[in-house]
N, CA, C and O of each residue as an XYZ file, in Angstrom:
384
protein
N     -23.010     -2.524      1.145
C     -21.603     -2.429      1.307
C     -21.270     -0.961      1.879
O     -22.025     -0.054      1.528
N     -20.461     -0.738      2.522
C     -20.157      0.649      3.068
C     -19.287      1.426      2.204
O     -18.371      0.846      1.621
N     -19.475      2.706      2.051
C     -18.663      3.596      1.169
C     -17.336      3.887      1.747
O     -16.441      4.345      1.038
N     -17.159      3.631      3.065
C     -15.999      4.002      3.870
C     -14.778      3.150      3.547
O     -14.745      1.974      3.912
N     -13.736      3.730      2.846
C     -12.624      2.954      2.266
C     -11.842      2.464      3.432
O     -11.138      1.491      3.161
N     -11.781      2.908      4.721
C     -11.089      2.297      5.657
C     -11.722      0.980      6.182
O     -11.074      0.157      6.830
N     -13.078      0.832      5.846
C     -13.858     -0.394      6.344
C     -13.262     -1.565      5.520
O     -13.328     -2.702      5.987
N     -12.682     -1.339      4.311
C     -12.095     -2.554      3.628
C     -10.663     -2.946      4.137
O     -10.110     -3.910      3.606
N     -10.009     -2.225      5.177
C      -8.908     -2.721      5.647
C      -9.071     -3.438      7.070
O      -9.799     -2.943      7.930
N      -8.399     -4.560      7.268
C      -8.252     -5.337      8.416
C      -7.148     -5.658      8.998
O      -6.151     -5.949      8.337
N      -7.160     -5.655     10.380
C      -5.870     -6.069     11.143
C      -5.976     -7.343     11.807
O      -6.584     -7.490     12.866
N      -5.271     -8.439     11.068
C      -5.308     -9.695     11.469
C      -4.201    -10.111     12.399
O      -3.017    -10.117     12.065
N      -4.699    -10.498     13.714
C      -3.594    -10.768     14.854
C      -2.558    -11.895     14.321
O      -2.875    -12.865     13.632
N      -1.402    -11.609     14.727
C      -0.228    -12.810     14.567
C       0.231    -13.039     15.960
O       0.660    -14.156     16.250
N       0.185    -12.062     16.890
C       0.658    -12.180     18.174
C       0.035    -11.071     19.003
O      -0.646    -10.257     18.380
N       0.172    -10.911     20.365
C      -0.420     -9.913     20.981
C       0.049     -8.546     20.617
O      -0.631     -7.555     20.881
N       1.269     -8.473     19.980
C       1.795     -7.006     19.598
C       2.111     -7.010     18.069
O       2.831     -6.127     17.604
N       1.580     -7.995     17.279
C       1.902     -8.068     15.750
C       0.581     -8.347     14.925
O      -0.259     -9.125     15.377
N       0.414     -7.746     13.784
C      -0.729     -7.812     13.114
C      -0.322     -7.878     11.533
O       0.781     -7.474     11.164
N      -1.282     -8.413     10.623
C      -1.138     -8.289      9.346
C      -2.317     -7.294      8.818
O      -3.513     -7.507      9.019
N      -1.842     -6.281      8.177
C      -2.721     -5.382      7.639
C      -3.162     -5.904      6.083
O      -2.345     -6.028      5.170
N      -4.425     -6.149      5.978
C      -4.939     -6.837      4.908
C      -6.102     -5.954      4.105
O      -6.829     -5.217      4.770
N      -6.242     -6.032      2.857
C      -7.224     -5.460      2.117
C      -8.314     -6.396      1.860
O      -8.202     -7.297      1.028
N      -9.374     -6.201      2.561
C     -10.491     -7.297      2.286
C     -11.133     -7.301      0.826
O     -11.808     -8.260      0.449
N     -10.904     -6.235      0.053
C     -11.554     -5.992     -1.227
C     -10.795     -6.997     -2.127
O     -11.341     -7.338     -3.176
N      -9.614     -7.484     -1.811
C      -8.770     -8.404     -2.648
C      -8.938     -9.698     -2.242
O      -9.116     -9.939     -1.048
N      -8.901    -10.711     -3.200
C      -9.103    -12.074     -2.743
C      -7.801    -12.534     -1.806
O      -6.721    -11.963     -1.957
N      -7.960    -13.537     -0.889
C      -7.010    -13.955      0.032
C      -5.794    -14.428     -0.891
O      -4.624    -14.261     -0.547
N      -6.124    -14.959     -1.945
C      -4.984    -15.545     -2.749
C      -4.306    -14.556     -3.704
O      -3.432    -14.915     -4.493
N      -4.726    -13.357     -3.602
C      -4.003    -12.210     -4.376
C      -2.981    -11.622     -3.604
O      -3.045    -11.496     -2.381
N      -1.940    -11.224     -4.384
C      -0.865    -10.474     -3.672
C      -1.268     -9.159     -3.090
O      -0.643     -8.653     -2.158
N      -2.285     -8.623     -3.627
C      -2.726     -7.168     -3.184
C      -3.389     -7.344     -1.840
O      -3.653     -6.341     -1.176
N      -3.683     -8.585     -1.382
C      -4.527     -8.764     -0.077
C      -3.582     -8.395      1.202
O      -3.954     -7.792      2.209
N      -2.507     -8.806      0.978
C      -1.493     -8.637      2.177
C      -0.827     -7.206      2.038
O       0.069     -7.107      1.200
N      -1.165     -6.121      2.754
C      -0.434     -4.844      2.604
C       0.795     -4.691      3.312
O       1.796     -4.227      2.766
N       0.764     -5.121      4.699
C       1.671     -4.760      5.461
C       1.865     -5.490      6.693
O       0.837     -5.979      7.162
N       3.003     -5.691      7.365
C       3.137     -6.228      8.831
C       3.111     -5.096      9.701
O       3.614     -4.026      9.355
N       2.473     -5.288     10.981
C       2.474     -4.172     11.858
C       2.854     -4.601     13.124
O       2.367     -5.655     13.533
N       3.649     -3.971     13.837
C       4.240     -4.256     15.243
C       4.049     -3.120     16.173
O       4.321     -1.982     15.790
N       3.610     -3.338     17.339
C       3.542     -2.263     18.462
C       4.955     -1.895     18.667
O       5.808     -2.769     18.823
N       5.243     -0.614     18.673
C       6.436     -0.035     18.931
C       6.829     -0.042     20.430
O       5.905      0.079     21.234
N       8.022     -0.162     20.872
C       8.386     -0.128     22.193
C       8.109      1.179     22.773
O       7.585      1.271     23.883
N       8.417      2.142     22.113
C       8.043      3.505     22.618
C       6.552      4.119     22.345
O       6.278      5.311     22.475
N       5.725      3.196     21.982
C       4.352      3.728     21.514
C       4.132      3.717     20.114
O       5.111      3.708     19.369
N       2.993      3.717     19.656
C       2.699      3.720     18.154
C       2.965      2.451     17.534
O       3.159      1.430     18.194
N       2.978      2.500     16.141
C       3.017      1.111     15.534
C       4.088      1.404     14.398
O       4.157      2.419     13.705
N       4.908      0.285     14.367
C       5.979      0.171     13.281
C       5.278     -0.642     12.030
O       4.745     -1.743     12.173
N       5.346     -0.066     11.023
C       4.649     -0.777      9.741
C       5.822     -1.092      8.693
O       6.691     -0.253      8.460
N       5.797     -2.351      8.073
C       6.668     -2.753      7.034
C       5.678     -3.113      5.994
O       4.882     -4.048      6.085
N       5.796     -2.267      4.963
C       4.864     -2.312      3.834
C       5.335     -3.581      2.950
O       6.527     -3.638      2.649
N       4.569     -4.472      2.575
C       4.764     -5.580      1.688
C       4.268     -5.357      0.388
O       4.958     -5.809     -0.526
N       3.298     -4.802      0.116
C       2.523     -4.568     -1.067
C       3.287     -3.495     -1.838
O       3.410     -2.447     -1.205
N       3.758     -3.508     -2.893
C       4.501     -2.721     -3.736
C       5.740     -2.265     -3.176
O       6.312     -1.317     -3.714
N       6.286     -2.888     -2.040
C       7.599     -2.731     -1.376
C       7.997     -1.162     -1.242
O       8.826     -0.674     -2.011
N       7.444     -0.493     -0.353
C       7.622      0.824     -0.134
C       8.296      1.132      1.145
O       8.332      2.276      1.597
N       8.848      0.080      1.745
C       9.748      0.436      2.930
C       8.993      0.403      4.141
O       8.024     -0.357      4.157
N       9.254      1.092      5.178
C       8.707      1.091      6.388
C       8.194      2.588      6.872
O       8.523      3.600      6.252
N       7.407      2.615      7.971
C       6.749      3.750      8.366
C       6.516      3.314      9.930
O       6.583      2.179     10.401
N       6.217      4.573     10.608
C       5.646      4.661     12.020
C       4.487      5.574     12.084
O       4.444      6.687     11.559
N       3.527      4.994     12.789
C       2.284      5.821     12.875
C       2.015      5.754     14.407
O       2.226      4.734     15.062
N       1.510      6.970     14.958
C       1.094      7.066     16.399
C      -0.049      6.480     16.829
O      -0.205      6.222     18.023
N      -0.944      6.214     15.934
C      -2.163      5.466     16.303
C      -2.735      4.609     15.155
O      -2.327      4.736     14.001
N      -3.672      3.751     15.503
C      -4.283      2.874     14.600
C      -4.993      3.819     13.454
O      -4.831      3.548     12.264
N      -5.684      4.792     13.818
C      -6.380      5.573     12.907
C      -5.474      6.161     11.716
O      -5.777      6.197     10.524
N      -4.365      6.583     12.284
C      -3.433      7.242     11.445
C      -2.693      6.145     10.537
O      -2.266      6.456      9.425
N      -2.557      4.840     11.061
C      -1.992      3.735     10.354
C      -3.013      3.600      9.076
O      -2.616      3.592      7.911
N      -4.249      3.507      9.428
C      -5.334      3.187      8.468
C      -5.403      4.124      7.392
O      -5.557      3.762      6.225
N      -5.286      5.395      7.770
C      -5.251      6.598      6.841
C      -3.909      6.512      5.973
O      -3.956      6.793      4.776
N      -2.637      6.098      6.623
C      -1.656      6.027      5.954
C      -1.561      5.011      4.903
O      -0.914      5.219      3.876
N      -2.318      3.690      5.177
C      -2.538      2.567      4.315
C      -3.315      3.110      3.076
O      -2.901      2.832      1.951
N      -4.406      3.861      3.248
C      -5.041      4.253      2.109
C      -4.147      5.136      1.194
O      -4.236      4.979     -0.024
N      -3.366      5.972      1.663
C      -2.438      6.829      1.076
C      -1.453      5.825      0.269
O      -1.172      6.004     -0.916
N      -1.026      4.889      0.945
C      -0.070      3.844      0.237
C      -0.705      3.143     -0.932
O      -0.070      2.931     -1.965
N      -2.155      2.728     -0.745
C      -2.841      2.136     -1.718
C      -2.899      3.051     -2.944
O      -2.555      2.689     -4.069
N      -3.381      4.313     -2.621
C      -3.726      5.258     -3.673
C      -2.204      5.618     -4.517
O      -2.176      5.934     -5.706
N      -1.270      5.525     -3.847
C       0.175      5.983     -4.557
C       0.528      4.707     -5.347
O       1.189      4.865     -6.374
N       0.148      3.404     -4.971
C       0.432      2.212     -5.609
C      -0.532      1.857     -6.735
O      -0.337      0.849     -7.414
N      -1.536      2.640     -6.939
C      -2.625      2.344     -7.928
C      -1.956      2.563     -9.289
O      -1.106      3.437     -9.457
N      -2.330      1.821    -10.152
C      -1.824      1.855    -11.564
C      -2.300      3.190    -12.230
O      -3.469      3.540    -12.071
N      -1.454      3.927    -12.952
C      -1.905      5.043    -13.538
C      -2.463      4.726    -14.991
O      -1.898      3.963    -15.775
N      -3.525      5.341    -15.226
C      -4.159      5.118    -16.475
C      -4.153      6.315    -17.291
O      -4.276      7.419    -16.762
N      -4.019      6.176    -18.535
C      -3.999      7.383    -19.350
C      -3.098      7.214    -20.499
O      -2.331      6.251    -20.517
N      -3.126      8.143    -21.544
C      -2.287      7.985    -22.618
C      -0.810      8.259    -22.296
O      -0.434      9.263    -21.691
N      -0.024      7.311    -22.739
C       1.363      7.574    -22.443
C       2.048      8.671    -23.245
O       1.610      8.888    -24.375
N       3.009      9.342    -22.820
C       3.767     10.361    -23.524
C       4.430      9.881    -24.824
O       5.025      8.804    -24.780
N       4.393     10.510    -25.879
C       5.155      9.997    -27.076
C       6.560     10.060    -26.791
O       7.008     10.831    -25.942
N       7.210      9.350    -27.403
C       8.766      9.328    -27.403
C       9.195     10.159    -28.701
O       8.740      9.964    -29.828
N       9.948     10.915    -28.425
C      10.707     11.813    -29.593
C      11.644     10.937    -30.194
O      12.537     10.325    -29.606
N      11.352     10.914    -31.544
C      12.339     10.150    -32.311
C      13.258     10.965    -33.241
O      12.863     12.004    -33.770
N      14.437     10.491    -33.417
C      15.463     11.055    -34.343
C      15.029     10.495    -35.814
O      14.477      9.420    -36.047
N      15.414     11.483    -36.729
C      15.212     11.003    -38.082
C      16.448      9.867    -38.415
O      17.550      9.905    -37.868
N      16.064      8.923    -39.352
C      17.064      7.976    -39.496
C      18.238      8.618    -40.143
O      18.175      9.702    -40.723
N      19.431      7.817    -40.002
C      20.772      8.393    -40.447
C      20.704      8.654    -41.881
O      21.276      9.655    -42.311
N      20.007      7.792    -42.763
C      20.012      7.742    -44.010
C      19.311      9.039    -44.625
O      19.592      9.399    -45.768
N      18.381      9.738    -43.827
C      17.707     10.947    -44.203
C      18.682     12.161    -43.957
O      18.363     13.275    -44.372
N      19.771     11.975    -43.339
C      20.640     13.136    -43.151
C      21.497     13.359    -44.399
O      22.298     14.293    -44.439
């Protein structure tokens, strides 16, 4: 298996000017498999509507930029692991 993270991303054609951007590392039945819908923009470049983690839309001038943007999108959507910050508590009213 390749260490290239872009290699896990695939563009599946829907029409001559539209694609689904998918993450091949996730099962096809997993919601994380479908990342975005991509359309060729009228003025050049690619319009992207993010589906995974609902982050809105974006425009990229090239397919390479689109794939790098998808990796940044995945990194931002990754769950954060670590110890949660403690919640400051007030003393009970009876103690006052």
